[in-house]
VOBAZA-890603 format. One line per field, with one value per residue (C-alpha): x, y, z. Coordinates in pm, 1 decimal, padded with zeros to 6 digits. Each point is the difference from the previous one (the first is absolute). Last residue first. Layout:
// VOBAZA-890603
X	(X, ...)
Y	(Y, ...)
Z	(Z, ...)
// end
This chain:
// VOBAZA-890603
X	(-00624.1, -00174.1, 00282.9, -00007.8, -00378.8, 00027.4, 00284.7, -00191.3, -00313.4, 00195.9, 00162.0, -00333.1, -00138.6, 00284.5, -00043.9, -00383.9, 00051.3, 00232.6, -00243.6, -00287.3, 00193.1, 00057.7, -00367.9, -00085.7, 00224.6, -00178.7, -00330.0, 00120.9, 00097.8, -00335.1, -00202.7, -00179.6, 00148.8, -00151.4, 00145.2, 00108.2, 00275.1, 00140.9, 00352.5, 00008.7, -00082.4, 00306.3, 00225.4, -00182.6, 00038.3, 00376.4, 00028.5, -00229.2, 00195.7, 00121.1, -00351.0, -00057.8, -00337.3, -00250.4, -00082.5, 00345.6, 00157.1, -00259.9, 00048.2, 00372.9, -00052.4, -00208.8, -00373.7, -00066.2, -00311.7, 00198.9, 00240.4, -00296.4, -00136.7, 00348.5, 00046.7, -00340.6, 00078.3, 00330.3, -00150.0, -00287.6, 00251.4, 00213.1, -00297.3, -00125.8, 00336.2, 00019.6, -00346.7, 00086.9, 00332.6, -00162.3, -00285.6, 00259.4, 00199.2, -00311.0, -00090.9, 00344.8, -00001.5, -00335.7, 00135.7, 00310.7, -00217.8, -00217.5, 00300.5, 00151.0, -00330.0, -00012.9, 00365.9, -00096.2, -00308.6, 00202.8, 00266.1, -00269.6, -00170.7, 00331.7, 00072.8, -00339.5, 00056.2, 00336.5, -00160.6, -00278.0, 00262.7, 00201.3, -00301.8, -00086.7, 00351.5, -00003.9, -00338.1, 00128.6, 00299.5, -00205.6, -00228.4, 00303.8, 00151.3, -00328.2, -00023.8, 00368.3, -00042.1, -00309.9, 00134.2, 00320.6, -00204.7, -00220.4, 00305.5, 00207.5, -00265.0, -00024.6, 00382.9, 00066.0, -00259.7, 00125.8, 00344.1, -00119.5, -00164.7, 00266.5, 00263.0, -00147.8, -00032.6, 00366.0, 00114.2, -00187.5, 00122.8, 00363.7, -00011.5, -00153.9, 00275.2, 00274.7, -00159.2, -00087.5, 00351.0, 00159.8, -00223.6, 00085.3, 00367.4, -00022.0, -00208.9, 00222.1, 00313.9, -00151.2, -00136.0, 00350.3, 00168.4, -00270.1, -00286.0, -00120.8, 00346.8, 00074.3, -00326.5, 00104.4, -00272.7, 00031.7, 00370.4, -00029.7, 00278.9, 00289.7, 00080.2, -00047.4, 00215.4, 00247.3, -00064.6, 00200.6, 00256.9, -00088.8, 00161.3, -00044.4, -00077.8, -00309.5, -00340.4, -00216.4, -00384.0, -00181.9, -00343.8, -00284.8, -00139.0, 00325.8, 00289.7, 00318.9, 00361.1, 00251.1, 00013.3, 00178.0, -00142.4, 00267.9, -00021.9, 00133.4, -00333.0, -00087.4, 00326.1, -00057.5, -00348.9, 00102.4, -00325.5, -00060.2, 00296.8, -00145.4, -00325.8, 00195.5, 00185.8, -00329.3, -00174.3, 00310.1, 00012.8, -00374.5, 00043.5, 00290.6, -00209.6, -00299.6, 00223.6, 00141.8, -00017.3, 00282.9, -00002.9, 00320.0, -00145.7, -00271.0, 00254.4, 00234.4, -00300.3, -00110.3, 00353.4, 00002.3, -00262.1, -00140.8, -00089.2, -00103.0, -00222.3, -00167.3, -00049.6, -00172.2, -00219.4, -00104.9, -00071.2, -00233.9, -00197.4, -00018.0, -00247.8, 00246.1, 00279.4, -00020.4, 00024.6, -00259.2, -00172.0, 00320.8, 00121.0, -00001.4, -00326.4, 00183.7, 00195.7, -00303.4, -00147.4, 00329.8, 00013.8, -00361.3, 00082.0, 00228.2, -00273.8, -00267.1, 00232.3, 00038.8, -00374.7, -00039.5, 00237.2, -00193.8, -00326.8, 00115.0, 00134.0, -00338.0, -00195.3, 00196.4, -00059.2, -00363.1, -00047.1, 00171.8, -00196.3, -00333.5, 00097.2, 00075.9, -00333.7, -00181.7, 00083.3, 00163.2, 00271.0, 00122.7, -00064.1, 00106.2, 00322.9, 00070.1, -00055.8, 00222.8, 00252.1, 00005.1, 00012.4, 00293.1, 00199.0, -00045.6, 00076.9, 00325.6, 00130.8, -00146.3, -00034.2, 00347.1, 00206.2, -00189.2, -00014.2, 00363.8, 00184.7, 00018.9, 00106.7, 00319.9, 00134.9, 00007.8, -00153.1, 00052.2, -00152.5, -00300.8, -00033.2, -00022.6, -00215.6, -00250.2, -00004.3, -00065.1, -00286.3, -00154.7, 00028.2, -00163.4, -00278.6, -00087.8, 00050.1, -00318.7, -00186.1, 00061.1, -00239.6, -00315.0, 00123.6, -00000.4, -00381.2, -00067.7, 00255.1, 00364.7, 00141.1, -00090.8, 00182.3, 00294.3, 00038.2, -00032.8, 00280.3, 00225.3, -00074.0, 00086.9, 00330.0, 00155.5, -00052.6, 00069.9, 00357.4, 00056.0, -00065.3, 00255.5, 00238.2, -00029.5, 00077.5, 00305.4, 00104.2, -00023.0, 00204.8, 00273.0, -00002.4, 00035.8, 00289.8, 00173.2, -00037.4, 00169.1, 00281.6, 00087.2, 00304.5, -00112.0, -00366.7, 00117.3, 00211.7, -00312.1, -00249.3, -00113.3, 00112.8, -00080.4, -00340.6, -00064.9, 00100.8, -00226.4, -00295.0, 00060.2, -00001.7, -00336.4, -00145.1, 00122.1, -00107.1, -00346.3, -00083.7, -00209.0, -00169.2, -00208.8, -00051.8, -00140.0, -00094.8, 00124.5, -00291.6, 00123.9, 00209.0, 00318.1, 00259.4, -00157.6, -00120.6, 00352.1, 00142.8, -00278.2, 00071.2, 00364.0, -00050.2, -00251.3, 00225.2, 00318.6, -00181.7, -00167.8, 00317.2, 00197.5, -00273.2, -00024.1, 00381.5, 00049.4, -00267.6, 00115.9, 00358.7, -00117.7, -00210.9, 00312.1, 00050.6, 00170.3, 00127.3, 00008.2, -00383.7, -00026.6, -00359.8, -00133.1, 00211.3, -00105.9, -00371.0, 00048.4, 00154.6, -00290.7, -00250.4, 00176.2, -00000.9, -00368.7, -00082.5, 00228.7, -00146.6, -00347.0, 00092.6, 00184.9, -00288.2, -00239.6, 00246.8, 00033.3, -00379.8, 00003.1, 00247.4, -00228.4, 00064.3, 00369.1, -00110.0, -00196.7, -00388.4, -00203.6, -00012.2, -00214.8, 00148.7, -00030.5, -00130.3, 00144.5, -00261.8, 00142.8, 00309.2, -00188.2, -00252.7, 00270.4, 00191.0, -00317.7, -00088.9, 00339.7, -00003.9, -00346.3, 00081.4, 00169.0, -00273.8, -00184.8, 00314.2, 00122.9, -00325.7, 00004.0, 00336.5, -00099.5, -00319.1, 00170.4, 00227.6, 00370.6, 00247.8, -00041.8, -00046.9, 00293.6, 00239.9, -00089.8, 00060.6, 00333.1, 00108.2, -00108.0, 00175.2, 00322.3, -00023.8, -00046.8, -00340.9, -00026.5, 00035.2, -00078.9, -00361.8, -00137.8, 00192.1, -00231.9, 00181.7, 00155.1, -00348.4, -00038.5, 00334.9, -00087.3, -00330.6, 00168.6, 00246.2, -00273.1, -00200.4, 00318.5, 00068.0, -00375.4, 00031.2, 00327.9, -00160.5, -00285.7)
Y	(06655.9, 00317.2, 00118.4, -00331.9, 00029.9, 00366.2, -00092.2, -00292.4, 00216.3, 00264.5, -00259.5, -00154.0, 00342.3, 00064.9, -00326.1, 00053.1, 00339.3, -00133.4, -00280.5, 00252.0, 00205.6, -00291.2, -00070.4, 00363.2, -00023.5, -00313.2, 00181.9, 00288.1, -00233.4, -00177.3, 00325.8, 00124.2, 00361.2, 00049.2, -00065.2, 00220.2, 00171.1, -00338.5, 00019.0, 00376.6, -00053.9, -00212.0, 00257.5, 00276.0, -00198.1, -00019.8, 00361.0, 00109.3, -00171.3, 00316.8, 00143.9, 00368.5, 00121.4, 00102.2, 00352.0, 00161.5, -00316.5, -00008.6, 00371.2, -00056.1, -00312.7, 00196.7, -00073.1, -00129.4, -00206.1, -00318.0, 00132.0, 00056.7, -00345.4, -00154.3, 00211.1, -00111.3, -00367.1, 00014.1, 00170.2, -00252.7, -00287.8, 00145.7, 00065.7, -00359.5, -00147.6, 00218.3, -00101.1, -00368.0, 00022.5, 00202.6, -00259.7, -00277.4, 00191.2, 00066.1, -00369.8, -00102.1, 00261.5, -00141.2, -00347.8, 00098.6, 00187.6, -00315.0, -00215.3, 00241.2, -00006.1, -00377.5, -00015.5, 00242.9, -00198.2, -00329.4, 00161.9, 00131.9, -00343.0, -00154.5, 00230.4, -00070.0, -00373.2, 00031.3, 00203.4, -00255.1, -00282.2, 00189.6, 00054.9, -00371.3, -00099.5, 00228.2, -00145.8, -00353.7, 00074.9, 00146.9, -00306.6, -00231.3, 00188.4, -00027.7, -00376.8, -00058.6, 00196.8, -00183.0, -00346.0, 00076.6, 00113.0, -00301.4, -00227.9, 00210.6, -00006.1, -00379.2, -00044.8, 00294.4, -00137.6, -00353.7, 00119.1, 00229.3, -00282.5, -00264.6, 00257.1, 00144.9, -00359.9, -00071.0, 00341.7, -00056.8, -00350.6, 00075.4, 00313.2, -00215.0, -00261.4, 00252.6, 00184.4, -00325.6, -00129.8, 00319.7, -00024.8, -00376.3, 00083.3, 00297.3, -00207.5, -00308.9, 00196.5, 00161.3, -00327.9, -00157.9, 00281.5, -00003.3, 00235.7, 00264.8, 00143.1, 00104.5, 00182.0, 00344.0, 00253.4, 00154.3, 00018.5, 00220.7, -00100.8, 00207.1, 00026.0, -00165.3, -00301.4, -00085.7, -00318.6, -00299.1, -00131.9, -00329.5, -00336.9, -00291.8, -00330.7, -00065.0, -00032.0, -00252.1, 00022.6, -00318.6, 00099.2, -00239.5, 00206.4, 00134.5, -00246.0, 00140.6, -00100.6, 00190.9, -00279.2, -00233.6, -00352.8, -00253.2, -00348.3, -00282.7, -00165.5, 00027.9, -00159.0, -00291.4, -00044.7, -00020.6, 00000.5, 00342.7, 00127.6, -00060.0, 00166.1, 00288.5, 00044.6, -00015.5, 00263.7, 00227.7, -00016.4, 00078.4, 00298.2, 00123.6, -00028.9, 00188.1, 00279.3, 00045.4, 00337.6, 00217.0, 00232.7, 00180.9, 00346.2, -00087.9, -00138.1, 00308.3, 00227.1, -00206.5, 00008.7, 00378.0, 00019.7, 00338.6, 00169.8, -00321.5, -00083.2, 00345.8, -00088.0, -00321.6, 00164.4, 00274.6, -00268.2, -00188.0, 00317.2, 00145.6, -00084.5, -00151.1, 00226.9, 00253.9, -00278.0, 00007.9, -00319.8, -00194.1, -00147.2, -00377.8, -00013.7, 00155.9, -00332.7, -00212.6, 00252.5, 00002.0, -00372.3, -00019.9, 00275.2, -00224.6, -00267.1, 00252.9, 00113.9, -00350.9, -00040.2, 00304.9, -00154.5, -00331.2, 00186.1, 00206.4, -00316.3, -00165.6, 00295.8, 00006.8, -00373.4, 00041.0, 00272.3, -00206.5, -00313.3, 00205.0, 00138.7, -00354.2, -00126.0, 00279.4, -00143.1, 00089.3, 00221.5, 00271.0, 00302.7, -00194.7, -00103.7, 00347.9, 00136.1, -00269.2, 00104.2, 00349.2, -00085.2, -00241.7, 00247.7, 00269.5, -00259.6, -00096.4, 00351.0, 00257.7, -00245.0, -00156.4, 00318.0, 00191.2, -00277.5, -00119.1, 00331.8, 00031.3, -00363.1, 00043.7, -00321.9, -00186.7, 00189.3, -00291.5, -00260.7, 00218.9, 00050.7, -00377.3, -00054.5, 00261.8, -00163.7, -00342.7, 00124.0, 00190.5, -00293.9, -00227.0, 00254.2, 00003.8, -00384.5, -00064.9, 00151.4, -00313.4, -00206.9, 00193.5, 00085.4, -00370.9, -00030.1, 00285.0, -00120.4, 00054.5, 00254.9, 00321.2, -00090.1, -00128.2, 00329.9, 00175.9, -00208.9, 00073.2, 00359.4, -00012.3, -00179.4, 00215.2, 00337.8, -00150.0, -00081.0, 00378.5, 00038.3, -00277.3, 00173.6, 00325.6, -00181.0, -00167.1, 00367.4, 00101.9, -00299.8, 00090.1, 00365.7, -00127.9, -00226.7, 00286.4, 00212.0, -00281.9, -00010.3, 00361.1, 00107.2, -00140.4, 00118.2, 00363.6, -00016.8, -00137.5, 00228.8, 00213.4, -00201.0, -00334.8, 00142.3, 00114.1, -00349.4, -00169.3, 00224.5, -00071.3, -00381.7, 00045.4, 00178.4, -00258.3, -00291.3, 00160.3, 00072.2, -00318.3, 00008.0, 00288.3, -00098.7, -00344.8, -00020.2, 00299.1, 00191.5, -00002.9, -00266.8, -00190.2, 00217.4, 00342.7, -00095.4, -00093.0, 00329.7, 00193.2, -00223.6, 00067.2, 00374.8, 00009.4, -00186.3, 00190.8, 00340.7, -00097.6, -00144.5, 00306.8, 00237.9, -00191.3, -00052.1, 00376.6, 00112.3, -00178.8, 00104.4, 00357.3, 00004.9, -00102.3, -00350.7, -00044.5, -00349.3, -00091.7, 00010.1, -00334.6, -00116.5, 00361.3, 00088.9, -00335.3, 00073.7, 00335.6, -00170.1, -00232.3, 00281.9, 00193.1, -00301.9, -00055.2, 00369.4, 00019.8, -00325.0, 00134.9, 00319.4, -00189.4, -00219.8, 00304.0, 00156.2, -00331.2, -00023.7, 00362.8, -00096.0, -00260.0, 00087.5, -00100.4, -00345.5, -00050.4, 00003.7, -00312.4, 00096.6, 00301.5, 00336.1, 00103.0, 00314.8, 00111.5, -00019.8, -00333.8, 00172.1, 00284.7, -00237.7, -00224.8, 00281.9, 00140.6, -00337.3, -00052.0, 00355.4, -00086.5, -00320.9, 00171.7, 00259.1, -00209.6, -00118.1, 00359.8, 00108.8, -00278.0, 00103.3, 00373.6, -00075.6, -00209.8, 00286.7, -00014.3, 00123.2, -00263.9, -00296.6, 00126.5, 00037.5, -00355.4, -00151.3, 00179.3, -00141.0, -00354.5, 00039.5, 00105.5, -00295.8, -00247.6, -00144.8, -00380.9, -00275.0, -00358.0, -00022.0, 00214.8, -00235.9, -00287.7, -00294.5, -00091.5, -00060.1, -00303.1, -00150.8, 00096.4, -00163.0, -00323.6, 00026.9, 00020.0, -00283.0, -00217.4, 00090.8, -00082.8, -00343.8, -00072.8, 00084.0, -00239.4)
Z	(-08201.6, -00088.3, -00220.9, -00191.1, -00048.9, -00123.9, -00241.3, -00135.6, -00052.1, -00181.0, -00227.6, -00070.7, -00086.4, -00249.2, -00159.9, -00020.3, -00154.9, -00270.0, -00075.0, -00016.5, -00246.2, -00230.0, 00022.2, -00089.3, -00308.1, -00109.2, 00044.8, -00217.8, -00274.9, 00013.2, -00024.4, 00311.7, -00034.3, -00330.5, -00350.8, -00293.4, 00193.0, 00120.7, -00149.3, 00042.6, 00369.8, 00051.9, -00159.4, 00194.5, 00316.1, -00040.2, -00092.5, 00279.3, 00275.9, 00151.6, -00022.9, -00094.2, 00093.3, -00296.6, -00100.7, -00018.4, -00141.5, -00271.6, -00089.0, -00018.8, -00220.4, -00244.2, -00064.5, -00354.1, 00069.1, -00028.6, 00272.6, 00232.5, -00059.3, 00053.0, 00325.8, 00135.8, -00083.8, 00185.6, 00291.4, 00022.5, -00018.1, 00279.8, 00222.1, -00057.6, 00089.0, 00313.9, 00096.8, -00032.6, 00192.4, 00268.2, 00029.6, 00021.2, 00266.9, 00202.5, -00018.1, 00122.4, 00273.1, 00120.9, -00006.4, 00194.1, 00253.3, 00038.6, 00039.2, 00256.1, 00196.7, -00013.4, 00136.2, 00275.0, 00081.4, 00015.2, 00218.3, 00236.4, 00002.2, 00076.2, 00276.0, 00151.8, -00031.8, 00170.2, 00284.3, 00035.0, 00012.9, 00260.0, 00210.9, -00019.1, 00079.5, 00311.2, 00105.7, -00053.3, 00214.9, 00276.7, -00013.2, 00005.1, 00291.6, 00190.6, -00077.2, 00088.2, 00330.1, 00086.0, -00092.2, 00191.5, 00305.5, -00033.4, 00019.8, 00237.1, 00283.1, 00017.8, -00008.6, 00235.4, 00245.8, -00057.2, 00115.6, 00275.1, 00205.3, -00036.2, 00028.3, 00328.2, 00130.1, -00068.7, 00124.9, 00324.7, 00047.7, -00072.0, 00223.7, 00274.3, -00040.9, 00048.3, 00286.6, 00181.6, -00063.9, 00152.9, 00301.9, 00038.1, -00011.6, 00252.0, 00245.0, -00040.8, 00066.0, 00300.6, 00132.5, -00043.5, 00214.6, 00272.8, -00016.1, 00248.5, 00091.6, -00348.8, -00045.4, 00106.8, -00031.6, 00348.6, -00038.7, -00309.1, -00238.5, -00083.6, -00361.7, -00326.0, 00077.0, -00261.3, -00190.5, 00119.9, -00238.9, -00154.9, 00102.5, -00226.4, 00177.8, -00198.9, 00148.0, -00185.9, -00022.2, -00103.2, -00100.5, 00097.7, 00278.9, 00144.5, 00026.9, 00160.7, -00083.5, 00209.3, 00255.0, -00221.6, 00002.5, 00098.3, -00154.9, 00221.1, 00051.5, -00366.0, -00099.8, 00232.4, -00122.5, -00369.4, -00209.9, 00139.5, -00182.6, -00345.4, 00107.9, 00126.9, -00322.4, -00203.1, 00216.6, -00006.8, -00381.9, -00018.8, 00237.2, -00203.6, -00323.8, 00156.7, 00096.1, 00341.4, 00177.7, 00133.3, 00310.8, 00068.6, -00021.9, 00256.9, 00250.6, -00040.4, 00067.5, 00292.4, 00134.9, -00006.8, 00266.1, 00120.0, -00325.1, -00171.9, 00298.6, -00042.7, -00370.6, 00088.2, 00248.6, -00253.9, -00248.2, 00258.0, 00025.4, 00341.4, 00273.2, 00247.8, -00126.6, 00277.4, 00257.6, 00280.7, -00117.8, -00006.2, -00330.2, 00011.2, -00206.5, -00288.0, -00030.6, -00058.7, -00245.8, -00198.2, -00026.0, -00122.3, -00253.5, -00190.6, -00013.8, -00102.6, -00289.5, -00116.5, 00012.7, -00220.8, -00259.5, -00007.9, -00014.2, -00310.8, -00175.0, 00069.5, -00139.2, -00309.5, -00062.6, 00077.3, -00260.6, -00266.9, 00081.1, -00016.1, -00347.3, -00112.5, 00132.5, -00179.5, -00322.2, -00336.7, 00163.0, -00245.3, 00240.7, 00302.0, -00163.4, -00117.1, 00347.6, 00148.7, -00277.8, 00107.1, 00372.0, -00049.2, -00207.5, 00266.0, 00278.9, -00156.0, -00082.3, 00231.0, 00286.5, -00028.4, -00040.6, 00264.9, 00259.8, -00033.6, 00007.6, 00388.5, 00014.0, -00186.8, 00141.7, -00332.7, -00289.0, -00249.9, 00243.5, 00058.7, -00375.9, -00054.7, 00302.7, -00122.5, -00348.5, 00144.0, 00226.2, -00298.5, -00242.5, 00260.8, 00064.9, -00373.6, -00066.4, 00184.6, -00296.4, -00192.2, 00230.4, -00069.8, -00355.2, -00088.7, 00039.0, -00245.5, -00250.2, -00016.2, -00271.3, 00175.4, 00328.8, -00209.4, -00177.6, 00339.3, 00145.4, -00308.6, 00042.2, 00372.5, -00044.6, -00270.8, 00158.1, 00337.4, -00110.6, -00028.6, 00362.6, 00081.2, -00239.9, 00193.7, 00321.5, -00159.3, -00109.5, 00363.9, 00104.1, -00257.7, 00145.4, 00354.0, -00107.1, -00171.5, 00309.4, 00199.2, -00256.0, 00040.0, -00209.8, -00328.3, 00059.7, 00050.0, -00322.5, -00204.9, 00148.1, -00296.4, -00297.8, 00161.8, 00096.3, -00356.3, -00136.2, 00252.8, -00109.2, -00365.2, 00079.6, 00174.4, -00296.9, -00256.5, 00213.5, 00063.3, -00358.6, -00073.9, 00344.7, -00086.0, -00361.1, 00066.3, -00369.1, -00215.0, -00174.8, -00262.6, -00162.1, 00032.3, -00188.0, 00031.7, 00351.7, 00089.9, -00120.1, 00195.4, 00307.4, 00001.5, -00035.4, 00294.4, 00231.7, -00102.4, 00046.8, 00332.8, 00140.4, -00085.1, 00151.2, 00324.1, 00031.3, -00041.6, 00246.0, 00324.6, -00042.3, -00078.2, 00298.7, 00217.3, 00133.5, 00343.8, -00088.4, 00371.3, 00012.1, -00181.2, 00037.3, -00031.1, -00300.8, -00161.4, 00062.0, -00165.3, -00300.2, -00032.3, 00027.4, -00271.0, -00220.9, 00040.7, -00061.6, -00313.5, -00131.3, 00028.7, -00179.3, -00278.0, -00063.6, -00046.2, -00234.8, -00187.4, -00041.1, -00128.9, -00274.2, -00136.0, -00366.8, 00047.5, 00127.4, -00308.9, -00002.8, 00065.3, 00371.1, -00095.5, 00109.6, 00358.7, 00160.5, 00339.6, 00264.1, 00141.2, 00128.7, 00164.4, 00157.3, 00132.9, 00152.8, 00166.8, 00131.3, 00151.1, 00149.8, 00147.7, 00180.8, 00295.1, 00059.1, 00272.4, 00186.0, 00003.9, 00147.0, 00254.0, 00129.8, 00007.3, 00182.5, 00261.4, 00087.2, -00039.6, 00271.6, 00275.0, -00248.9, -00206.1, 00296.8, 00121.2, -00346.3, -00029.7, 00339.3, -00105.8, -00320.9, 00171.4, 00236.2, -00287.4, -00058.0, -00030.7, -00237.8, -00087.3, 00101.4, -00290.7, -00232.4, 00091.2, -00166.1, 00342.1, 00121.9, -00222.7, 00140.4, 00358.4, -00022.3, -00138.1, 00285.7, 00256.2, -00162.2, 00012.4, 00358.3, 00092.7, -00178.7, 00181.2, 00330.3, -00079.8)
// end
């Protein structure tokens, strides 16, 4: 029976070791910063920032989606607006990655220019690479986001080598921190491959298969958190933010997608129950930690000033008075699931040898707290300086023993760490679907409004073009009418001129036949420069009328000449108009 209980306890330890929220604690500095924040920040301000946090994301999404796109059948060059949108998104993602590296490796002391240059360079190389690949493979490029990640990440590494190469050569510890930060980034990038594959499988299985397939979601989340936790090492203060806003954001988005595409209410119910079970487990862990704190607080006398104080204030007071509790907290280390499994297997192998088990010595520095093996290393850390003289009436060092003070501070740091984990997780699981559900109709609304606005502009442009075409057509018709009128007038002028010339010639001949002198004829009739030519022609037709065949032929020739002149005039006018 004892062996069964031991096996169950070790199994519980193994499964609990996968809970990343149990493998960490607040540092002393973070506890002090938290205490200062809660004293100086009102609840309204904190809730207000929690409320407005999703709006910048929605605004950026709306602005990016508002840009018009060419049809996918067009060439990559014709879809220049698509590449502009993609460049903006890559720029934001790269900037966030570099900011995360600067936080993970504070020893780099990155300037604004050192943050900006890798972002711009990675965006340019990533976008150029995808444009070239889309020209060769086809547009749109499949898996475009993950397609350019290797090129962008390589560009960032090259920029970091150029900026910090000499420093990293001298400081090997700093180089190790940078490598671990890049490993964390790679863990996040890995999720961009894993979750789409999961979602494809979720859509491929049938209605009955989705109910069981959805169980992979929490498993993926747990494994991803443990992977990032192992990469971050002992940087416990960074664990909640990095894990929550990477792993849990992905998980919340794909939970929303799975619920939206689920074919049965049973699958949706299973998803909800899995989330509720994870939340209840985390809350029960907080209750377990608080149980130790509550038991220790009962030892404080009723007349003590800290009797009704917050447990955080009590822990900070212990830190002020007892340097050993600070050293003990800083030296805490937590076993991973792999380490627990190895220890379980080795203990089982030793249990088969009774003599070896009897002679085995268990170090006193190993403490087990609710399924998580906590190991205290032998490293010695310098004591933090005391903040000043302590009020004797508020002293707590005499109330608790040395081990109780260490336990109180450690449990307080664990409660704050786990509570931050739970709050951020639940906030992400609420705000993620909220952003997802708000972004879809917002994108459709923005796209619809922009489409209406674009159609209105195109309609106005079409009307303007039609008006200009009508005006141009009217001017052309007016020119043609004027040219036709000029042609008719020229023909009439030619006819009238011919008749006048013929009449003058006949009148001169009649006067000459009657014996009138040339001087008298010139005085009576006007002189015409072409009179000689006309007279010769008129002499040949003196016995005929104006409508004789010879006269008609002459008029035809005149018409041809006039038509040729008119055509030249019309051609000139049309060329001048164009």
